N, C-alpha and C positions, 0 to 999 in steps of 0.2 A: 489156237480153242480160245473160243471167244467168255471172256468173264462173266458179260449179260446177253437177255435175248433182245434186248435195246436198249439204247442211248440213246437222251432229248438231248443233244448240245445246243448251251449259249443264251437258254430263252430266259426273259425277264422271268422269273421264278412268282407269281405269287402260291403260296404254298397251302392256303384255308387258313391257318390260322388267325391273322389278321397283321399277320408280320409285312414289313416292309417290303418290294420285291427289290429282289437280289438276280443279281447275272449268275447263272449255274448250268451244271448237266442234273440229269433227271437217268438214276437209269433202274429198269424194270426187269427182273429175274421172277420166275414162274408163277407170275398174276401178281406180285407185291414188286413194293418199291424199294430198290435194293439199295440205294443210296442218291443223298441230294449234293450238291456243293462239285467241288470240280478232281471228276472223275479221270482215275486214269485208266483202268482196265475199258476194254471195246467190247460193241456187243453184236449176235451177228445180221443188226438192222443199227443203222444210226439213222439219224433225224436231225437234221442241220433249224433248230428253231431260230437262228441271232435274228435280233427285232420282233419278235413275234412277244406273245405274251406264251407260259407256261403255271396251266391250275389245275386244283382239280376237278376232277367228270364234277357235272353236278346235281343233286339230290332235290327231288320234285314229289313234295311229301303229299300231293291233291290231285290223285287223278282220277280219274274210272275207265280204266283200259282193264274191265275186270269180265267182256266180252271179246274185246280186240286180242287181248291173249291168249284165246281162246283156238281162236281161226288165222294170224298174225306173226310173222316173227321181227314186223317192227312197228315197235313202239310212235310211230309219228302221231302227231309233229314235232313230239320231245326229243324225237333224238335228232331231228335236224338242230338243238337249239342247245349243244350240249349239255343232256342230259345224259348219265351214264345206271344214276339206279332212279327208278317212278315205284312211289306206294300209293295203291287202287283198293278199292269197297269206302271209302269215303261218304260220306253224307248216310249212313244206312242202309245203301240200295248198293247191291250185290247179286249176282244166281247161285249160291249157296248159304248154306243147307238148301232143300228143297226135294220138294215132293214133286212125280211124275207128274201129279194131278192142278200142281201151282204153277208151273210151265208158264203161260200164258200170261198169268196176274205177276210174273215180275219181270217180264218183260212189257209189257201197263206199265206198270211204275219206273220201271228204268226211262221208258221213251217220257214218258211225261216227265218226269225228274231233270234227265237230264238231257234231252232229246235227240235222242239215238233212234232212227226210225225202227220200229216191231217190225215189219219184212225184214230188215236186215237183220237181226236177232233172233229172230224165228229159222233163217236161212242159214246162220253165222252159226249159232250155238249144238253144240252136241248131246251136251247135255249125256256125257258121259261120268255123270258124279250124284249124289246125292248128297251124301256129310259133306263139312266143310273137308275132314281129314282128305274124303274122297276127291274132293275137287282139286285142291294142293298135290297132291296128286299124282293129279293130270296132267294140272300142268310142268309139277318138274320132271314130265317126257319131256317139254319143248323147249327149242333153241330161240334167246332173244337176242337184237340188239341192243341191247341195258339190262342188268336185273332188274329185276321184279318180285315185289314184295306185297301183301295180301294183307289185307283186314276183315275181320268178321264182321257182317253188313245187318246192325238189329230188327231191321227191317223184313230182311227173307229171313232170318233170327225166329222171331215173332211168330211170324204165319208160318211155317214151318210147325212152331210146339203149339200153339193155338189154332191153326184152319180158320177158316173164314169169322171166327171170333177173332183171331190178330189183326184181322183185313180189316175190318170192321173198327177196330180202338176200341177195341170191348175192357175194361180193367181186366189182368192177368189175376188169376187165382197161386195161390200159396204153389203150388204144383205145379202152377206152369210160370213161376217165376225160380223152383227150384231146378226143371229141365231147363232154361234157359240157361241158368247158372251153369248148370251141370257143361253145355252143349258151348259153352263160352269158355269152361274150362277147358276142355278138350279140342276147339278148334288153336289155341293160342298153345297148348303143349303139343299140335303139330305143326306149328311154325307160324301161328297171326300173329303176326305186331302188335295186335289188339283188337279192339273193337269201336264201332264205331256208329253214330242216330241223327237223328234230326229230329226240328221238334219249332218248323218252321212250317207257314202258309203254301208258303211258294213251291214249295215243295211235291206235288199233285200226280199222281197216275195221268196217262192219256185219254181217262173216260171223266177225271176231274175229281177222283177220287182221294181224300186229302191223306199224304204218307203214312200207312198202318204204328206208327214210331210218335208221332203227331203228340199225343194224348200220356203215353206212360208215364204210371207215377212212379213215386217216390223211389217205393219196395223195390216195382222191377228192375229200374237203371240204378238204385243198390246192390240189388243181388245180383245182376250182370258187373258190377265192380268190384265185387268182394270175392269173384272166381280170379280176379288181377291180384287181389292179396295174398290171399291161398299159394298162389303159383310165385308170386314174388318177381313178374317181370310182366313186359305189355302196356299200352300206350290207350289212351281213350281219343277219340276226334267226334267235337259235337258242332253245330250248327243249331241255333235256335231264336225265335222273333223278341223274345225277354219282353213279352205283352206285359208279365209282371215282373222287373227288372229285381224288387229285391227278391224275388220269394225266388225267381228262375237259378239268377243267380248263385243261393243258399242252396237248390237242388247238385246245380253242378258240382258246388266246393265241397256238398258233402258225399258223392259220387268220385271225388280226389282223395276226400279221409277217407275211406273206408277202402278204398284201394291201395293206397301210399304210393299211388302209380300218377304217370302226366295225365294231363289233358290240354289239348290245341281244342281254340273253339273261334268258329270264322268271324272276323271284324274288318269291317270297312265301315265310311263315310254313308251314311244313306240306307241302308240295310232294318239299321233298328229306331224304331222312332226319338228308342231314349240318349241315344248321339254316340257315337264310337268311343269319343275322349270317354263320358261315364263308366261304359262296360272294361275301357281299358284300365282308369282308375279299380275297378272292385275288382281286376288280373293284378295289379299292383300289388293292393291292398293283401290280396287270398296268398301272395309269392311272399312280403315281409310273412306273414302267418305263419309261412313254410308249408302251402301245399303249393305243388308247385304245375300252376295253368298260364299259357301261352293266347296271348290272340296270332292268330292264323291271319298274314293281310297281305296285301298286294302291291304292286309294286308301280301301278297304274291305273286308271279308272275302270270299271269293267263295265262292259259296252256289248250291246247285240247290233250284230249290221246287218241291216238291212238291203236288201234289192231284190233285182226278179229273182236271182238265182238263187237267193240263202230264202228260210223258211220263212222270214217276214219282211214285208214291206212297209210303211207311213198307208200306206192303204189298205194293207189284209183286210178282210172284214164286209169292205163296201160289195154290196150285190152287183153291183157294174163293172168291178175289179176281179171278184172271184170270178165270177162266169166264163172270164177267159185264161184263168189263172192254171188249168190244163194243156194248154196249147202252149207247141213246144216255141223257143223261145223266141225265137225270127217271127213267128208267128205271132205271138203276143205280143212284143216289142210292133206291129205293121198292125194291128186292134187295138193298143193301147194309145198308138199313136192318132186314131180318130178325133178329130177333134170335140164332136159331137161325143160322143164315149170320156171323154177325156171332163168334161162337163158339167155330165152326167153323176163321173166317179166323184170331184171338187164337191160336187152340191150334194152327194148323202153325208150322213152322218157316220160315228165310229160305229162299227158292230159294236152286240154283249162279246165282252168278258177281253176286248181289246183299251177300254175307258185309260186301263193306268196307265201302259205302255202308252198310248199318244198319249196323257196332258205330259209323262215324260220327254220328249217332243219337243214342248214348250214353243206351239207351233213355230216350233222350228230353230229356234235359237239355242236347240241342244242336237243340231243334227249338222253333222260334218258329213262335206265330201271326204272318202280316204285317197290318200295319196301314199303315191311310193319314191323311197319310202313312206309308210303312215306315220302321222304324227302323230303322238296320243295324250299330248298336252297343246290343244289348238287352243289358238285366241279366239275369244267370244267373238271378233269384227270376222273372222274367218265363215263362223257360221253361215249353212246356206238363208235364216231371214235375211242376217245381216248382208247378203253379198244381194238378196232379192232385192233391201228395200233401197241399196245402192244405187240398187238399176232401176227401180222404179217398178217394180212389177211385184205380184201378190205373192207371196211367200209359199203358199202349196202348189199356185199354177207353177212356180219357180222351180221346187222341190220334185212336184210333179216330171219336170221337163230333164230334168238330170238324171232322174230315174233313169231316161230313154235310153242315155247317152251312153256310147257306147258300146251299143249295140246291143243295149239292157245290158252291163255289164258292170254298171256303176255300183260300187260299192257307198251306202251310205254308215256313218256308225252315230250311235247314241250311247253317251253313257247313263247308265243308273246307277252306280256309285263309286264315291272319292269325285265326284264334280263337282260338287254340289257352289261350290264358288269358281269353276272356271279354273281353277290350276289344283296344282299338283302338293302345294303344301302340308298339306293331310297325310298322303302315302307319305313327304320326306318322315314327319313323324313317327309314323306308326314305323317303318322301317326301320329304326338308330333304336324305338322305346326296348330296353334292357329284357321286357315282359311280352315279346313280338316273335314269330318267324313266320320264315314268305311260303307264304302257301296258294291255295284258291286260284292255281291256273286251270285247273279240272281238264286236262289233257284225254281225251278218247270221249269225251262228253258235250254237249251242247254243239251238236256237229253241221246246222244248219242255222247257228244263227250268233257265236262266241267262238271265238279263234285266242285265247288267254294264255297254248301251251308257250308259247313265244314271251311271256311274261321274265323266261329266264336272259332272254339276251339284252329285253325293254331297261332292266334292272342295272345292268354292264353298261348298258350303251347312254340311255337316258340319263341316269342316274351318278355314272364312275366320266362322262364327256361329254352328249348331247345340249344339258337344260341352259338356256338362255331366262327361263321367264321366276328364276329364285335360282338360291346355292343346288351346287352338286353331293357327292359322296364319294369320298376315297377310294380307292378301287379295291384295295386290299378289306375293305369293312365287306362293300358287296361281294365280293370273291367268297368271304366268310358265312356271309349270310346265306350266300345258297350252295353251299358245301358243307364245313365241318355243321355250322349251326341246325339246319334241315336235319342232317344226317344225326346229331346229337338227341334231334327231340322226339324221335324217330326208334333211339336206342338199339343205333346202326353206327356201333363205335370203331368198323373195321374199316372206313372209311371218311370221305370230306376233305383228307389235307395229305399232302405231298411227303411225310415222312416217312424212313424209313419201315415196314412191316406192316404199311397199310395196305390197302388194295389198290391197283395199281389200274385204276379209274382217273385218264388226265384229258384235258384239253388245250393244244397247240392252238392259238387265236391271233388270226393279226387285225389286234384293235381296233389301226386307224380305219380299215373296211370295215368292221362288222356292223352289221344291219341287218335290220328284221324288215321282209320281202312286204308286198301285199299279200291278203290273203285272194286265195284262189279257192273256186269250188273244184272235184277232185271228184268223179265218179270210182270208186273203189272200194267200199262196202259190199260185204255179199248180195247178191238179188242185184248186183249192179247200184245199191244204193249212194246217192251223192252226201260229199262232207268237205268239212272248210278242210284246206290244206295252206301250213305259211312256212317256208322254209326262210334260208337267212344265208347272209353270204358275212364270209372270212373264220371261218371254224374251218381252221388250215385242216387239222386232223383230229377224230374222239377216238381216245383209248377204251378202252373196256375190257378187264382183268387181263391186260398188260399187251391187246388186241384190237392194232388199229380195225374199229369198224367204221367208220365216215374218216375220205381223204378230199380235203376240195369240198366239200358236200355230196359230196357223191358217197356211195353205198360202197362196201367190200363187199368179200364174201364170207364174210368171218361174220358169227353169230357167236358169242362167250358168253351172252347173258343169258341168265339163270334164276329162277325160282330162288330167293333167298326166306330160309326157315329161319326166323329167330327162337331160339332155344336156349333158353338162363341166359348166363351173359356172354354165352359164345354165334354166330352165324355158323351156319353151316351153308 
């Protein structure tokens, strides 16, 4: 009789603690790591990992699978990148609590903030819940390819308590605040990891309305934070424009002080006019003073994918472009190839609402053609502007022609954060800072514009192996960043390392051949909706709760992932 359910033999084990690799075996029993080192006992299943990396499963703390988890068993793209636990409900948006009269409002908010098609949400969401505990109960009946964790979204809560007043961003009354605090406590006692909120003008509904939480005042936010103090556990996640840096940061710090609980804050170069270093300095000073705050950071640029198959192109909103945008792709390419139409489009001004994005493209100096595999630290001389100038061509005319290549399936890339200096030195500094944590991948969101759930694979390959334009980072640090550190940041203390007694979430990786593939459009959302998908090569096996869920990138029949409810110091 076998002593273990599964034994992984002779892999190069990077256990998530930051320790150097060790050639060892990993034994699994009853969904837990049973032993590491030289394992003499046998398993019902034995896997030879000689020549491969063996790491903990990766924990992604910033996703938006709130809708997808209600209709799909698979949390892709994340599941293609070694992720075994995700945290959703970020940025204050989600689908519970909700009254039947507010379904459309929450759909419009998610559609606008996170670029998830409203028609897909309308078709896919069953709305078999009202309260946040109801929502968790619904999810607890489902099975997934990874564990999922939920957070209480402030926008949904505000609308639930205040109705239209909440959506219109009116100040909360004392009674409103008392009720929001009560429901926050109720949600976290039911198993939410914490609560999230947004204070950025970049977050708007599909109708252009700012998020309901944009101007939430001190008493409202601190009132919700006090719920965490009462319970004694839970975390907070925030995004802010930091328009008045000192005042805004003091507000966030007062929330942490009142809750006595951790907070993570979205942090990237270019998102705030004050600069990421000033914000990170304030985070560092706050931690030195006893406030547990982290900057949530990314390993590469945050960038928009442009094309004829995605939501945006460089010529979006120009009338002669828009009038053929409804055509099937092959007919659209034919129409756009007409020299007369091309001349009209190039002569037309950028439409209202697209000006900021157009300026970010910087006459094509910030646009690159996506290659396979993608290069997320491209050289300025490879930009489409530079290529056009080298050929003696007008940049926008050249960009237009590139857009039509590959039968209209070319993808262009324009970074809007973390690439101001045309390199990723800022990301390296953020990754290595003691008061940051990896995040911002937005898996499940921005389905027609951004595909950053692959951040995890880029973190490991670019920084651990491929970077040529600057210093790299050692693999044990990178693995720890995306496993133990992310898990601890949201109080998931039962996963993130390969130590005995921890959850048996494991990756076996062919590191030499690990790579991110080119993003592609797939039509697998409800109502046939389109979304960006991005797979990876090199993940030989991903194991969740002791069961292989993916083998050489292909899904197995196992769905061992469940809703994780955080209750007190334990994980249920």
